[in-house]
VMD Tcl script that draws the C-alpha trace (Angstrom):
set ca {
  {-305.14 2.29 51.23}
  {-308.59 0.83 51.96}
  {-311.45 2.36 50.04}
  {-314.32 3.52 52.20}
  {-317.63 2.49 50.67}
  {-320.43 4.64 52.00}
  {-323.87 3.09 52.27}
  {-326.37 4.32 49.70}
  {-329.96 5.06 50.74}
  {-332.37 2.91 48.71}
  {-335.22 5.39 49.22}
  {-333.55 8.10 47.15}
  {-333.45 6.03 43.92}
  {-336.03 4.76 41.43}
  {-335.10 1.11 41.87}
  {-336.25 -1.59 39.47}
  {-335.89 -5.22 40.44}
  {-335.06 -8.17 38.23}
  {-335.24 -11.80 39.30}
  {-332.16 -13.68 38.08}
  {-332.93 -17.17 39.34}
  {-335.42 -19.06 41.47}
  {-334.29 -22.34 42.91}
  {-336.42 -24.97 44.64}
  {-334.50 -26.31 47.60}
  {-335.36 -29.12 49.99}
  {-334.25 -29.93 53.49}
  {-334.58 -33.54 54.57}
  {-335.96 -33.85 58.10}
  {-337.29 -36.71 60.21}
  {-340.86 -36.27 58.92}
  {-339.89 -36.08 55.23}
  {-338.79 -33.19 53.02}
  {-339.24 -29.48 53.68}
  {-339.64 -27.51 50.43}
  {-338.61 -23.87 50.13}
  {-337.58 -21.46 47.39}
  {-334.39 -19.42 47.02}
  {-334.51 -16.30 44.84}
  {-331.55 -14.31 43.49}
  {-332.54 -10.71 42.71}
  {-330.75 -7.70 41.19}
  {-332.04 -4.16 41.84}
  {-330.80 -0.98 40.24}
  {-331.48 2.54 39.07}
  {-330.25 2.88 35.46}
  {-330.34 6.71 35.56}
  {-328.15 6.92 38.70}
  {-325.74 4.03 37.84}
  {-326.59 2.28 41.12}
  {-326.95 -1.49 41.43}
  {-327.11 -4.19 44.10}
  {-327.93 -7.87 44.48}
  {-329.43 -10.05 47.18}
  {-330.93 -13.45 47.83}
  {-333.96 -14.49 49.80}
  {-335.38 -17.80 50.92}
  {-338.99 -18.60 51.87}
  {-341.73 -21.22 51.64}
  {-343.40 -19.37 48.72}
  {-341.84 -17.77 45.64}
  {-343.24 -14.20 46.05}
  {-341.99 -14.02 49.65}
  {-338.54 -15.26 48.59}
  {-338.41 -12.57 45.88}
  {-339.51 -9.89 48.38}
  {-336.76 -10.97 50.80}
  {-334.22 -10.92 47.95}
  {-335.23 -7.36 47.01}
  {-334.88 -6.19 50.64}
  {-331.43 -7.83 50.84}
  {-330.37 -6.23 47.53}
  {-331.42 -2.76 48.69}
  {-329.08 -3.10 51.67}
  {-325.94 -3.51 49.54}
  {-326.33 -0.99 46.73}
  {-323.22 0.34 45.03}
  {-322.54 3.20 42.62}
  {-320.49 2.33 39.54}
  {-318.20 4.41 37.33}
  {-319.48 4.72 33.77}
  {-318.59 6.75 30.71}
  {-321.63 8.09 28.80}
  {-323.22 4.71 28.00}
  {-320.49 2.10 28.47}
  {-317.84 0.93 30.93}
  {-314.65 3.06 30.99}
  {-312.15 0.25 30.37}
  {-311.76 -3.51 30.05}
  {-311.92 -5.27 33.41}
  {-312.04 -8.86 34.68}
  {-313.89 -9.84 37.83}
  {-313.44 -13.13 39.68}
  {-315.39 -14.99 42.29}
  {-314.73 -18.64 43.02}
  {-314.27 -20.37 39.68}
  {-316.46 -17.80 37.91}
  {-314.82 -15.10 35.83}
  {-316.53 -12.21 34.03}
  {-314.89 -10.00 31.40}
  {-316.43 -6.56 30.73}
  {-315.31 -4.62 27.64}
  {-316.36 -1.15 26.53}
  {-318.38 -1.03 23.31}
  {-319.15 1.74 20.83}
  {-322.54 3.48 20.67}
  {-325.32 1.30 19.24}
  {-323.79 -2.06 20.22}
  {-326.24 -2.81 23.03}
  {-325.71 -5.14 25.98}
  {-324.02 -8.29 24.70}
  {-324.34 -10.46 27.79}
  {-326.00 -13.63 28.98}
  {-328.40 -14.25 31.85}
  {-327.03 -13.05 35.17}
  {-324.53 -10.55 33.71}
  {-327.23 -9.00 31.49}
  {-329.48 -8.45 34.53}
  {-326.70 -6.57 36.36}
  {-325.71 -4.48 33.30}
  {-329.26 -3.39 32.43}
  {-330.07 -2.62 36.09}
  {-326.89 -0.52 36.36}
  {-327.79 1.52 33.27}
  {-324.99 0.30 31.00}
  {-326.28 0.55 27.42}
  {-323.28 -0.65 25.39}
  {-320.99 -3.39 26.68}
  {-319.40 -6.65 25.56}
  {-319.17 -9.36 28.21}
  {-317.88 -12.89 28.47}
  {-318.60 -15.25 31.32}
  {-315.82 -17.79 31.84}
  {-315.78 -20.78 34.15}
  {-318.65 -21.26 36.57}
  {-322.18 -20.79 35.22}
  {-323.73 -20.73 38.70}
  {-325.77 -17.48 38.80}
  {-324.57 -16.62 42.33}
  {-320.89 -16.87 41.34}
  {-321.44 -15.06 38.03}
  {-323.19 -12.12 39.74}
  {-320.51 -11.88 42.44}
  {-317.80 -11.94 39.74}
  {-319.65 -9.19 37.83}
  {-319.82 -7.04 40.97}
  {-316.10 -7.69 41.55}
  {-315.43 -6.37 38.02}
  {-317.65 -3.32 38.62}
  {-315.77 -2.56 41.87}
  {-312.43 -2.67 40.03}
  {-313.48 -0.03 37.49}
  {-311.71 3.30 37.87}
  {-312.81 6.72 36.67}
  {-310.56 9.24 34.89}
  {-310.07 11.37 38.01}
  {-308.81 8.40 40.07}
  {-306.34 7.34 37.36}
  {-305.08 10.92 36.97}
  {-304.57 11.20 40.73}
  {-302.65 7.90 40.84}
  {-300.32 9.04 38.05}
  {-299.93 12.51 39.51}
  {-301.29 14.21 36.39}
  {-304.30 16.33 35.58}
  {-307.35 14.86 33.81}
  {-306.51 16.88 30.66}
  {-303.06 15.26 30.38}
  {-304.47 11.71 30.10}
}
mol new
graphics top color blue
foreach p $ca { graphics top sphere $p radius 0.5 }
foreach p [lrange $ca 0 end-1] q [lrange $ca 1 end] { graphics top cylinder $p $q radius 0.2 }
display resetview
């Protein structure tokens, strides 16, 4: 059965943005090279467990970041968390990038590198162990992380699938 993902309104959250990568890109044209900048941005509200990502491209860096933030606000998603960690181990894939997310006990902190750390801190995850496997391209790593976050189930969903009550699990 297809899951219906309802669109979240960016105005109702206290969103904080984090720039993951800025890339200088050139386009070769008849008159020479056209320089522009591509920015990959993650926005999220740690208190509401809401996170999204987007990319923007412009002639100047601040404009590229602004476009990335606007794009990220358009595809926000709510994630299932336990108190401070992820509910279970999950692997997300995108292209040749793979991201493993593992729950961690209280006080562990966010053990993650670069792009995955940005997503985890923006989502409000305080304790998690992660491993990025394969591609190190920030775009692929972020998309793999979001794939993993989409795969996470909460206790109620698992109980419903098994036909049991939450107390029986």
